[in-house]
Each structure stands twice: as structure tokens, then as C-alpha cells.
C-alpha positions in Angstrom: 47.3 -112.6 28.8 46.8 -109.7 26.5 45.2 -106.3 27.3 44.2 -103.6 24.8 44.8 -100.1 26.3 43.5 -97.4 24.0 45.0 -94.5 25.8 48.6 -95.9 26.1 50.1 -93.8 23.4 53.8 -93.3 24.3 56.7 -94.8 26.1 55.9 -92.9 29.3 52.4 -94.4 29.2 53.9 -97.9 28.7 56.2 -97.3 31.7 53.2 -96.4 33.9 51.3 -99.4 32.7 54.3 -101.7 33.5 54.6 -100.2 37.0 50.9 -100.7 37.6 51.2 -104.4 36.6 54.3 -104.9 38.7 52.4 -103.5 41.7 50.3 -106.6 41.5 53.0 -109.1 40.5 56.6 -107.9 40.7 57.8 -111.0 38.9 55.4 -110.6 35.9 56.8 -110.5 32.4 55.4 -107.4 30.7 55.7 -106.4 27.1 54.0 -103.1 26.5 53.6 -101.9 22.9 52.4 -98.3 22.7 52.2 -98.4 18.8 49.7 -101.3 18.9 48.3 -100.2 22.3 48.7 -103.7 23.6 50.2 -105.2 26.7 51.2 -108.9 27.0 51.6 -110.1 30.6 52.9 -113.4 31.8 51.8 -114.0 35.4 50.0 -116.6 37.6 47.8 -113.8 39.0 44.2 -113.5 37.8 43.4 -111.1 34.9 40.9 -109.3 37.1 43.7 -108.1 39.5 45.5 -106.4 36.6 42.3 -104.9 35.1 41.5 -103.3 38.5 45.0 -101.8 39.0 45.2 -100.5 35.4 41.8 -98.8 35.8 43.1 -97.1 39.0 46.2 -96.0 37.2 44.1 -94.3 34.5 44.6 -97.0 31.8 41.4 -98.9 31.4 42.0 -102.2 29.7 39.9 -104.4 27.5 
């Protein structure tokens, strides 16, 4: 699944986003691209779980 995160603008942001995703699924494959402001996640968990935790972390996703 792919997320667009407009305020993920640097590597530090990408690390924070990755940590938030791993708090839901520690085994998820995460590819965060701050240049494109996108995150690709491979996980069996539902999209809504990631949207909620990203919002809590300050990185609202669309």
C-alpha cells in the first residue's frame, strides 16, 4: 500500500514515519521516499491501522 505524506520532507521525517509504521507491524517492509513524499508499505495489517498511527506521529497520510 502507498501513502502520500506531504510533511515528510527529510531523512529524519522518513525515520519517524518508519518507526510509526513498525509500531503497528514490526515485520512490515517500509520504503519511505522524502523527495517524493511517499511511503510504500508491505504488510498484512489493514491500511486504517497505519493511517491512525501516522496521524498520531504528526504525519497525516492520504
